[in-house]
C-alpha positions as CSV (number, residue, x, y, z in Angstrom):
1,X,95.2,87.0,104.4
2,X,95.7,87.8,107.6
3,X,92.5,87.9,110.6
4,X,93.5,89.3,113.7
5,X,90.8,89.7,117.0
6,X,90.6,93.0,118.5
7,X,88.5,92.1,121.5
8,X,86.2,89.3,120.4
9,X,86.0,90.4,116.9
10,X,88.3,89.6,113.7
11,X,89.8,92.1,111.2
12,X,91.0,91.4,108.4
13,X,94.3,93.4,107.5
14,X,95.4,94.9,104.8
15,X,97.8,97.5,103.5
16,X,97.2,101.0,103.7
17,X,97.5,101.2,100.2
18,X,94.8,98.4,99.1
19,X,92.4,99.0,97.0
20,X,88.9,99.3,98.3
21,X,85.4,98.1,97.3
22,X,81.9,99.4,98.4
23,X,82.0,97.3,101.5
24,X,79.8,98.5,104.8
25,X,81.9,97.5,108.5
26,X,84.5,98.7,111.2
27,X,87.5,99.7,110.0
28,X,91.1,100.3,112.3
29,X,94.0,102.4,110.6
30,X,96.5,100.6,112.4
31,X,100.2,100.9,113.1
32,X,102.8,98.0,114.3
33,X,105.3,98.2,116.6
34,X,107.5,95.2,118.7
35,X,104.8,93.1,117.0
36,X,101.8,94.7,118.8
37,X,99.2,96.2,116.4
38,X,98.0,99.6,118.1
39,X,95.1,101.7,116.6
40,X,95.7,105.4,115.7
41,X,91.8,105.3,114.9
42,X,88.8,103.4,115.2
43,X,85.0,104.4,112.6
44,X,82.6,102.6,110.2
45,X,82.1,103.5,106.7
46,X,79.1,102.3,105.0
47,X,81.3,102.2,101.6
48,X,85.2,101.6,102.4
49,X,85.8,102.9,98.8
50,X,84.3,106.2,99.5
51,X,85.5,107.0,103.1
52,X,89.1,106.2,102.1
53,X,89.0,108.3,99.0
54,X,88.8,111.5,101.4
55,X,89.0,110.6,104.7
56,X,90.0,113.3,107.5
57,X,92.5,111.0,109.4
58,X,93.9,109.9,106.6
59,X,96.9,112.7,107.4
60,X,97.2,112.5,110.6
61,X,97.1,108.2,110.5
62,X,100.1,108.2,108.1
63,X,102.4,111.1,110.0
64,X,101.6,108.7,113.2
65,X,102.1,106.0,111.7
66,X,99.5,104.1,110.1
67,X,100.7,101.6,107.7
68,X,98.3,98.7,107.4
69,X,94.5,99.0,108.1
70,X,92.2,96.7,110.0
71,X,88.4,95.8,108.5
72,X,85.3,93.9,109.6
73,X,82.0,93.4,107.1
74,X,78.8,94.9,109.2
75,X,76.1,95.3,107.0
76,X,73.7,96.7,109.6
77,X,74.2,100.6,110.9
78,X,72.8,99.7,114.4
79,X,75.6,97.0,114.5
80,X,78.8,98.5,113.1
81,X,77.1,102.0,115.7
82,X,77.7,99.9,118.7
83,X,80.6,97.7,117.7
84,X,82.5,101.0,116.5
85,X,81.5,102.9,120.5
86,X,82.8,99.3,122.4
87,X,85.9,99.1,120.4
88,X,87.0,102.7,121.3
89,X,85.8,103.0,124.3
90,X,88.1,99.6,125.2
91,X,91.1,101.2,123.2
92,X,90.8,105.2,123.1
93,X,92.7,105.4,119.6
94,X,94.7,108.5,119.9
95,X,93.2,110.0,116.7
96,X,89.0,109.1,118.1
97,X,88.5,112.5,120.0
98,X,83.9,112.8,119.3
99,X,83.5,109.3,121.0
100,X,86.1,109.2,124.0
């Protein structure tokens, strides 16, 4: 499995059509352009399986070219809140309109 860094955080890279488990953490809907990853949406989940099954930004991300989901397991809610807020402020993904 491929690992990449977003700022100081390491994420595992999965195809968007992967099967997901009930782990909690931070995720990034991403597309690749000219060898660089572009974040389309950054979020968090208490269960990746539950969150991705009916995600409100899924169709929009697909239309923008999402091919992969980058995932970092983070158990504590307070850590997920802080990391999500930080990454959104740094990368300003197009589909994140609530936390910019």
